[in-house]
C-alpha positions as CSV (number, residue, x, y, z in Angstrom):
1,M,22.6,-3.3,-21.9
2,I,25.0,-2.6,-19.0
3,S,28.6,-2.6,-20.2
4,G,30.3,-2.5,-16.8
5,K,29.9,-2.3,-13.0
6,K,31.9,0.0,-10.7
7,R,31.9,-0.1,-6.9
8,V,32.2,3.3,-5.2
9,Y,33.6,3.5,-1.6
10,N,32.4,6.4,0.6
11,D,34.5,7.2,3.6
12,I,35.1,3.6,4.8
13,F,36.0,4.5,8.4
14,Y,32.9,6.7,8.7
15,M,30.7,3.9,7.5
16,L,32.1,1.5,10.2
17,K,30.9,3.7,13.1
18,P,27.4,3.3,14.5
19,H,24.9,6.0,13.4
20,F,21.4,6.8,14.6
21,C,18.3,8.1,12.9
22,P,17.8,11.9,13.5
23,D,14.0,11.3,13.7
24,C,13.4,8.2,15.7
25,H,16.9,7.6,17.2
26,C,17.0,4.0,16.0
27,R,20.4,2.6,14.8
28,L,20.8,3.0,11.1
29,K,21.7,0.1,8.8
30,K,23.8,0.2,5.6
31,V,22.0,-0.5,2.4
32,K,23.3,-1.0,-1.1
33,V,22.3,1.6,-3.7
34,S,22.9,1.4,-7.4
35,R,22.4,3.6,-10.5
36,V,23.0,3.0,-14.2
37,V,24.7,6.0,-15.9
38,N,25.6,6.3,-19.5
39,S,29.1,7.7,-20.1
40,N,27.7,10.1,-22.7
41,S,24.8,11.5,-20.6
42,P,24.9,14.9,-18.8
43,E,24.9,13.3,-15.4
44,A,28.1,11.4,-16.3
45,K,30.1,14.4,-15.0
46,N,29.1,13.5,-11.5
47,F,30.6,9.9,-11.8
48,D,34.1,8.6,-12.2
49,F,34.3,6.2,-15.2
50,G,38.1,5.6,-14.7
51,L,39.4,2.2,-13.9
52,G,42.7,3.4,-12.3
53,T,44.8,1.9,-15.1
54,G,44.4,4.7,-17.6
55,N,41.3,2.9,-19.1
56,Y,37.7,4.1,-18.9
57,L,34.3,2.4,-18.9
58,V,32.2,3.4,-21.8
59,G,28.4,3.0,-22.3
60,D,25.9,2.1,-19.6
61,V,27.8,1.5,-16.3
62,E,26.2,0.5,-13.0
63,F,27.6,2.3,-10.0
64,V,27.1,0.7,-6.6
65,W,27.6,2.3,-3.2
66,K,26.3,2.1,0.4
67,E,24.0,4.6,2.2
68,F,22.1,4.6,5.5
69,E,18.5,3.6,6.1
70,C,16.5,3.5,9.3
71,P,14.8,0.1,9.8
72,S,11.9,1.6,11.7
73,C,10.9,4.8,9.9
74,K,12.6,3.9,6.5
75,K,14.3,7.3,6.3
76,H,17.1,7.2,3.7
77,L,20.3,9.2,4.2
78,T,23.4,9.6,2.1
79,V,26.9,9.7,3.7
80,N,27.1,13.4,3.1
81,E,23.7,14.1,4.6
82,M,24.6,12.1,7.7
83,K,27.9,14.0,8.1
84,K,26.1,17.3,7.9
85,M,23.6,16.2,10.6
86,E,26.4,15.0,12.9
87,A,28.5,18.1,12.1
88,V,31.6,16.1,11.1
């Protein structure tokens, strides 16, 4: 059972700019991606369970963020992958 949900914001200004697929050069769209992570699992070290108030989420937490996807060839790219390709 999910005990909480946390929205992760990746470089908001970078996400606002238009980006294009490296394969077919079609304009990429933003898609919502989510993952449920348990606070006691080994992969929890890659996620921030803090709420900013000194409290922490415990148990299964759903993390939600946006990534890029090409509408024509369905290539899926993270923000970091896109930055490397554009040499930002």
